Residue frames relative to the residue before (quaternion, step in Angstrom):
aa qw qx qy qz dx dy dz
M 1.0000 0.0000 0.0000 0.0000 0.00 0.00 0.00
A 0.0024 0.7851 -0.6186 0.0291 3.63 -0.93 0.83
M 0.0529 0.7379 -0.6669 -0.0896 3.48 -1.56 -0.06
T 0.4407 -0.6459 0.5510 0.2914 3.54 -1.22 0.50
V 0.0644 -0.7598 0.6457 0.0397 3.72 -0.70 0.90
N 0.4318 -0.7199 0.4828 0.2493 3.50 -1.21 0.63
S 0.8199 -0.0076 -0.0681 0.5684 3.54 1.23 0.05
F 0.0780 -0.7477 0.6566 0.0611 3.43 -1.46 0.24
S 0.2233 -0.8244 0.5129 0.0862 3.59 -0.89 0.50
S 0.4524 -0.6395 0.5449 0.2992 3.47 -1.27 0.54
V 0.2391 -0.7910 0.5533 0.1050 3.49 -1.00 0.82
S 0.7828 -0.1232 0.1395 0.5938 3.48 0.91 -0.91
L 0.4003 -0.7009 0.5416 0.2348 3.55 -1.18 0.84
N 0.7975 0.1230 -0.0528 0.5883 3.67 0.96 -0.67
P 0.4260 -0.3762 -0.7366 0.3666 1.69 -0.40 2.44
P 0.6400 -0.5249 0.4162 0.3764 3.63 -1.39 0.39
L 0.1760 0.7978 -0.5675 0.1025 3.67 -0.35 0.99
I 0.0015 -0.7688 0.6367 0.0594 3.47 -1.16 0.55
L 0.2394 -0.7644 0.5815 0.1426 3.59 -1.21 0.29
W 0.0183 0.7030 -0.7109 -0.0065 3.48 -1.41 0.30
S 0.2660 -0.7579 0.5747 0.1568 3.56 -1.38 0.34
V 0.2342 -0.7431 0.6143 0.1246 3.52 -1.24 0.66
A 0.4394 -0.6639 0.5409 0.2713 3.57 -0.98 0.78
K 0.4854 -0.6878 0.4679 0.2691 3.51 -1.02 0.91
A 0.5706 0.5975 -0.3021 0.4755 3.53 1.37 -0.49
S 0.6745 0.5561 -0.3621 0.3235 3.49 0.98 -0.61
R 0.5815 -0.6347 0.3826 0.3357 3.63 -0.91 0.86
R 0.6555 0.4985 -0.2482 0.5101 3.57 1.43 -0.44
Y 0.3257 0.8046 -0.4392 0.2315 3.60 1.45 0.08
L 0.7829 0.3931 -0.2295 0.4242 3.52 0.52 -1.27
P 0.5999 0.5195 -0.3996 0.4589 3.69 0.98 -0.52
F 0.7091 0.4452 -0.2982 0.4584 3.67 0.85 -0.74
L 0.5949 0.5571 -0.3451 0.4655 3.60 1.21 -0.58
E 0.7412 0.4473 -0.2058 0.4562 3.52 0.96 -0.87
A 0.5457 0.6664 -0.3377 0.3795 3.59 1.19 -0.53
P 0.3634 -0.7555 0.5126 0.1855 3.55 -0.83 1.06
H 0.7629 0.2243 -0.0785 0.6013 3.55 1.37 -0.53
F 0.1135 0.7984 -0.5910 -0.0175 3.42 -1.25 0.41
A 0.3379 -0.7433 0.5574 0.1501 3.76 -1.16 0.35
V 0.1725 -0.7704 0.6059 0.0985 3.45 -1.06 0.87
H 0.0956 -0.7766 0.6162 0.0898 3.52 -0.62 0.84
V 0.2085 -0.7033 0.6566 0.1756 3.36 -1.27 0.84
L 0.3055 -0.8081 0.4696 0.1821 3.62 -0.45 1.11
R 0.5195 -0.5873 0.4963 0.3725 3.55 -1.29 0.39
S 0.6695 -0.4692 0.4008 0.4135 3.66 -1.38 0.47
S 0.6929 0.5012 -0.2656 0.4452 3.62 0.95 -0.67
Q 0.6397 0.5689 -0.2985 0.4219 3.63 1.29 -0.26
R 0.2030 0.8050 -0.5379 0.1465 3.64 0.89 0.54
D 0.5961 0.5471 -0.3492 0.4726 3.62 1.14 -0.69
V 0.6159 0.5453 -0.3499 0.4481 3.64 1.00 -0.72
A 0.6926 0.4956 -0.2594 0.4555 3.45 0.77 -1.13
L 0.6710 0.4935 -0.2847 0.4745 3.63 0.95 -0.85
H 0.5952 0.5704 -0.3379 0.4541 3.50 1.12 -0.69
F 0.7722 0.3811 -0.1872 0.4728 3.50 0.72 -1.16
A 0.4888 0.6096 -0.4058 0.4741 3.60 1.34 0.01
A 0.7603 0.4043 -0.1582 0.4833 3.51 1.02 -1.05
Y 0.7861 0.1864 -0.0703 0.5852 3.60 1.10 -0.80
G 0.3690 -0.7056 0.5511 0.2494 3.50 -1.15 0.63
N 0.7387 0.3570 -0.1973 0.5365 3.66 1.14 -0.19
G 0.5082 0.6725 -0.4414 0.3075 3.56 -1.12 -0.47
F 0.2651 0.7874 -0.5196 0.1992 3.59 1.10 0.65
D 0.5771 0.6322 -0.3658 0.3653 3.50 1.31 -0.52
Q 0.5335 0.6306 -0.3427 0.4475 3.51 1.41 -0.25
F 0.7806 0.3096 -0.0921 0.5350 3.47 1.36 -0.40
N 0.4921 -0.6400 0.4498 0.3821 3.66 -1.05 0.53
W 0.1301 0.8135 -0.5330 0.1928 3.58 -0.45 1.28
G 0.0480 0.7626 -0.6438 -0.0401 3.76 -1.19 0.01
P 0.5553 -0.6050 0.4481 0.3532 3.41 -1.32 0.46
N 0.4473 -0.6476 0.5406 0.2971 3.60 -1.19 0.68
P 0.7290 -0.3816 0.2892 0.4892 3.69 -1.27 -0.06
D 0.7181 0.4206 -0.2844 0.4760 3.66 1.07 -0.63
G 0.5654 -0.6336 0.3782 0.3686 3.72 1.30 0.11
V 0.4704 0.6165 -0.4712 0.4202 3.47 1.27 0.47
P 0.4320 -0.7212 0.4815 0.2478 3.49 -0.86 0.96
V 0.0523 -0.8141 0.5780 -0.0217 3.51 -0.89 1.13
L 0.4453 -0.6970 0.4947 0.2666 3.58 -0.93 0.87
A 0.4618 -0.6667 0.5083 0.2897 3.56 -0.96 0.71
D 0.7492 0.3522 -0.1687 0.5350 3.63 0.94 -0.93
R 0.3886 0.6798 -0.5461 0.2978 3.66 -0.37 1.16
L 0.5773 -0.6082 0.4157 0.3521 3.67 -1.22 0.22
A 0.7877 -0.0247 0.0701 0.6116 3.28 1.15 -0.93
L 0.0928 -0.7919 0.5991 0.0730 3.63 -1.25 0.41
F 0.0990 -0.7457 0.6588 0.0128 3.47 -1.09 0.86
E 0.1186 -0.7995 0.5883 0.0234 3.48 -0.60 1.28
C 0.0435 -0.8668 0.4915 -0.0722 3.65 -0.32 1.13
R 0.2073 -0.6866 0.6758 0.1701 3.48 -1.36 0.42
V 0.5045 -0.6771 0.4702 0.2568 3.56 -1.02 0.96
T 0.1356 -0.8041 0.5777 0.0356 3.40 -0.81 1.08
D 0.7959 -0.0159 0.0325 0.6043 3.64 1.21 -0.48
R 0.1456 -0.7340 0.6579 0.0846 3.45 -1.50 0.48
H 0.0236 -0.8089 0.5871 0.0202 3.58 -0.79 0.84
D 0.4983 -0.6563 0.5177 0.2302 3.44 -1.09 0.92
A 0.0804 0.8197 -0.5567 0.1083 3.62 -0.63 1.04
G 0.7541 -0.3557 0.1976 0.5155 3.57 0.47 1.31
D 0.8072 -0.2256 0.1351 0.5286 3.62 -0.64 -0.93
H 0.6831 0.3546 -0.3407 0.5400 3.66 1.10 0.53
T 0.2744 -0.6837 0.6403 0.2175 3.39 -1.44 0.09
I 0.2788 -0.7484 0.5772 0.1702 3.57 -0.85 1.03
I 0.2102 -0.7672 0.6054 0.0289 3.42 -0.90 1.17
I 0.1478 -0.7839 0.6019 0.0371 3.64 -0.74 1.24
G 0.0742 -0.8250 0.5595 -0.0294 3.47 -0.83 0.95
H 0.3571 -0.6751 0.6032 0.2300 3.63 -1.04 0.85
V 0.3675 -0.7102 0.5688 0.1922 3.61 -0.92 1.10
D 0.1942 -0.7863 0.5825 0.0687 3.61 -0.38 1.35
R 0.7916 0.0693 0.0579 0.6043 3.53 0.90 -1.01
A 0.0964 0.7526 -0.6514 0.0040 3.65 -1.17 0.57
A 0.0963 -0.7507 0.6536 0.0002 3.41 -1.56 0.67
R 0.1275 0.8042 -0.5804 -0.0155 3.47 -1.12 0.44
E 0.2603 -0.7538 0.5875 0.1371 3.57 -1.29 0.52
D 0.6315 -0.5053 0.4430 0.3869 3.50 -1.37 0.14
G 0.5916 0.6344 -0.4282 0.2533 3.49 -1.23 0.50
A 0.6297 -0.5303 0.4165 0.3857 3.69 -1.22 -0.17
G 0.2518 -0.7756 0.5507 0.1781 3.53 -0.89 0.79
L 0.5175 -0.6178 0.4906 0.3313 3.46 -1.30 0.42
A 0.1421 -0.7893 0.5959 0.0419 3.52 -0.92 1.01
F 0.1177 -0.7874 0.5947 0.1119 3.55 -1.18 0.42
D 0.1485 0.8065 -0.5461 0.1710 3.55 -0.52 1.07
Q 0.8380 -0.0484 -0.0730 0.5386 3.55 -0.85 1.17
R 0.7456 -0.4529 0.2002 0.4459 3.49 0.77 1.20
R 0.6801 0.4612 -0.2969 0.4864 3.58 1.26 0.18
Y 0.3969 -0.6884 0.5667 0.2178 3.38 -1.30 0.66
G 0.1130 0.7701 -0.6241 0.0677 3.62 -0.95 0.74
Q 0.5028 -0.6552 0.4848 0.2879 3.55 -1.09 -0.58
F 0.1693 -0.7640 0.5994 0.1682 3.45 -1.09 0.49
N 0.2263 -0.7774 0.5676 0.1490 3.66 -0.82 0.63
P 0.5610 -0.6019 0.4573 0.3375 3.64 -1.16 0.74
S 0.4345 -0.7013 0.4690 0.3153 3.55 -0.69 0.93
R 0.4234 -0.6858 0.5142 0.2932 3.53 -1.22 0.58
R 0.4124 -0.7262 0.4951 0.2396 3.47 -0.87 0.82
Q 0.1526 -0.7852 0.5902 0.1086 3.65 -0.67 0.83
D 0.1931 -0.7938 0.5676 0.1024 3.57 -0.65 1.09
């Protein structure tokens, strides 16, 4: 099961925690609410098709190169960054539930990431460090 979300956030560096929220009206709400683990993929700027696919469908991993992680969560082989998490808490937040996860494993690669702003996809580039 997968879904495209428009944001997630860091909560803590020690321990490493992130959060994201799922709409209670989503047809994928219960599977994510009940899941003990999840993965957040930060997509490459060239992966708009992947974001659109998982925004429309909660399955269909077979269309992409993927495999299960040690917790059985499907992870895409091609992505810019990956956060593999175990759920530590859930909080009711109006029409959403906030899901907090402990980051057990993380990976990143170089490149531009896919961004979504004002109903449009684009890209963000890593800032260049000036010494």
